[in-house]
C-alpha positions in Angstrom: -6.5 4.1 -1.1 -8.4 2.1 -3.6 -12.0 1.1 -2.7 -13.4 -1.9 -4.5 -17.2 -1.9 -4.2 -19.2 -4.9 -5.2 -22.9 -5.3 -5.2 -23.2 -9.0 -4.3 -26.6 -10.6 -4.1 -25.0 -14.0 -3.4 -24.2 -13.4 0.3 -20.5 -12.5 -0.1 -19.6 -15.3 -2.5 -18.6 -13.0 -5.3 -16.5 -10.9 -2.9 -14.7 -14.1 -1.7 -13.9 -15.0 -5.3 -12.5 -11.5 -6.0 -10.4 -11.5 -2.8 -9.1 -14.9 -3.6 -8.1 -13.9 -7.2 -6.4 -10.7 -6.0 -4.6 -12.6 -3.3 -3.4 -15.2 -5.8 -2.1 -12.4 -8.0 -0.3 -10.8 -5.1 1.4 -14.1 -4.3 2.4 -14.5 -8.0 3.8 -11.0 -8.1 5.8 -11.5 -4.9 7.4 -14.6 -6.4 8.3 -12.5 -9.5 9.7 -9.8 -7.3 11.9 -12.3 -5.4 13.3 -13.5 -8.8 13.9 -10.0 -10.0 15.6 -9.0 -6.7 17.8 -12.0 -7.0 19.0 -11.0 -10.5 19.6 -7.4 -9.3 21.6 -8.6 -6.3 23.7 -10.9 -8.5 24.7 -8.0 -10.7 25.3 -5.7 -7.7 27.6 -8.3 -6.2 29.4 -9.0 -9.5 30.2 -5.3 -9.8 30.4 -4.5 -6.1 28.1 -1.6 -6.5 24.5 -0.6 -5.8 21.9 -0.2 -8.5 21.6 3.5 -7.7 25.3 4.0 -8.5 25.0 1.8 -11.5 22.1 3.9 -12.9 24.0 7.2 -12.2 27.5 6.3 -13.2 27.7 3.2 -15.4 27.5 2.8 -19.2 27.3 -0.4 -21.2 31.1 -0.2 -21.9 31.7 -0.4 -18.2 30.3 -3.9 -17.9 32.0 -7.1 -18.7 29.2 -8.3 -21.0 28.5 -4.8 -22.4 25.1 -4.0 -23.8 23.5 -7.3 -22.9 24.2 -6.9 -19.2 23.4 -3.2 -19.2 20.0 -3.9 -20.7 19.4 -6.8 -18.3 20.2 -4.7 -15.2 18.2 -1.7 -16.2 15.4 -4.0 -17.3 15.3 -5.8 -14.0 15.2 -2.5 -12.2 12.2 -1.3 -14.3 10.5 -4.6 -13.7 11.0 -4.3 -10.0 9.6 -0.8 -10.0 6.5 -1.9 -11.9 5.9 -4.9 -9.7 6.2 -2.9 -6.5 3.9 -0.3 -7.8 1.2 -2.8 -8.8 1.7 -4.8 -5.5 1.2 -1.7 -3.5 -2.0 -0.9 -5.3 -3.4 -4.4 -4.8 -2.4 -4.5 -1.2 -4.1 -1.1 -0.6 -7.5 -2.3 -1.8 -10.4 -1.8 0.6 -13.2 -4.2 0.0 -16.8 -3.1 0.3 -19.7 -5.4 -0.4 -23.4 -4.5 -0.6 
């Protein structure tokens, strides 16, 4: 758990601004996650395989568009992992105001 502690002498106004900013970032990241998942799903359908099998068994030569598609697929998977990690951290924040 992440605890965000703010000493706020403005009766919660600063905390409200911080919560609002973090909430907006969460929404932005969720939109990005949807786009990333859509790209991953498109590749999984195209090759009729899961991303797990792709990572384990595929090489660039196995894909129709070679290196470009391989880099795209692995890149989207890394982006998804990073977004999910950051989203989980933001959603796990406990707000404490003084």
